[in-house]
N, C-alpha and C positions, 0 to 999 in steps of 0.2 A: 614659823611666824604667831604673834597670838593678837587678838587685846582685848580687856578686860573693862567692866563699868564704863559707867555714864557717860565718862569722860575721853573711852577707846583709845585708852592707855597702848599700846604698843611695846611688841617687845618682841625677842629672838629665845629658844630656847636650844640648844644645842643636844646632840645626845650619843656617845658610844651604844654603838649596836655589837652586840656579838649573839652570833649563830653557830650551833653547836647540834650534828647528827646524830641522835642516837635511836638505836631499835628501825630506824625507816620512817623519824620522825627528825624536822631540825626545831629547834625550838630555838625560841628567839630570844631574847634580852638586852634591855633598852636601860642605857641610865644616864640624867641628865649629866652633859658634862660642864657647862659654862649657862647661862643663862644675863641675856641684861634688858631693862629696858629704855624704852626711844625717849626725846626729852618730849615735856606733853605740848611744846607750841608746835612741833614738826604734824606737819602731814603724817596721816595714816600710811605706810607704803601700797603701794599697789603689785606693784613685783620687787621678784625677790630672784636670787642666785646665789651655790656655795663654789667657790675656786675646791682644785686642791690644794689651792695654798693657804687654806684654811681659816680663808675669812670670807665675808659675808657680803656682800650686793645688793642693795634696791636702788630701788625709786619711790624717790615721795612728791608729789605736784610735779617742779619743774627742774628735781636733783637728783643726780645721781650721787650715794652715797657708799664710801665703802669702808669696811669694821673690821675688826679683827672677830676671831669669835666672844670672846669675853667681853665686845662692849667698846674697845677701846676707836674713833673712828678715823680712820687713815686718810682723807681723802672725801672731798666734795665735789663732785663737777655741777655748774648752772648753766642750765639748760633755756634762763629767760622768760618767756613765756610758753615757750612747749611741751606738750603734753608727750610721755611718756606712754605706747600704750602697749612695746611688750622687751623683755630685756635677755638678753640670753647670754649665759657665763657657760665655758668651758677652759680648758686648763692654757689656754692662748690667748681669748680674743673674748671681753665682753663685746656686744653687739646693744644697741639700743634705737629701737623701731620709735616714728614718732607716729604723731598724729596725721601727719602730711607723706606720709608713707615715704619720709628720709630716715636713712639707717646712718649714723655715729658709730665708729668703730676705735674699740681702743686691745691697746695692748698692752699684757702683763710684762711687765719689767724683768729679766733676768732673776733667780734668785731672790727678789724681794712683795712684801707686801702692796708696791703700789700700782696703781695703772698707768698710762698715756696716751695718750687722747691722740691720735694715729690724723684720722680724715673725718670728711661725712660725705655720703652718696646724697646728692642730691636725687629725687624721683622725677624725669619729666612725663613721668605720666600721670600727675598728681588727679585720682578720682575725685576728688571734690569729699565734700563732709562722709556723704555717702558712703564709705569706703573702708573696706575692711582688712587688716592682714590675717588672717588667719595661722604663717606659720614665716616663722624668717630661722633657718633652718644654719650651721657653716662648720668647714671640716679648716685644715693648717692653713689653708690655699685656696679657696670660694665661697662666695654666700648666694643664696639658692631664695628667694624670695615668691610669695604668692601673693599676689592682690586683688579683691576678690571685689566688689561691684555691683550691691545686692538688689538694687532696683531692676539694672540689664542681664543679671546672673551671667555675668561674664568672666573671667578673670585673665590674668595676667603672670604669665611665669618673667622672673626678671631671675639673671645669672648675670655673677659679679665674681674676677676673677682678683683676689687683695694683692695691691701693691706693698714691697717692704717697710715698713714701719720700724723704722733705728732706732 
């Protein structure tokens, strides 16, 4: 992801990376594969991730956007006035963490570039404006979230087991 110029135009460049091992050294060669600019009217993306489906997922203000590597917008999910705080993209799920510590879970549709919204996990222990979410992790069946309250230096570890999203 890049930002350029006085108007902070944002865009993405994707690379094909080739590694070659010769005489004990590893040579890295990167070639630009595709690039595209985002709409100048769009807020610059704050978070981004890439799936193994060759798509880019990014958050811009209250929106979650899905693009092909060449810049075709596949989907847009609107989160109203909520600010995205973190974005996790893996081969099965996309998880958005919001400023109020809630999580929204999306799942990749089989053999496609599209996401399906599964559910929202409300955090009953909302820590207020001074809370931060240093990390949200997930695998195929669970989500782990660490919430830290800066003022009192206390931490909460939350664990969720995923329910099926068909």
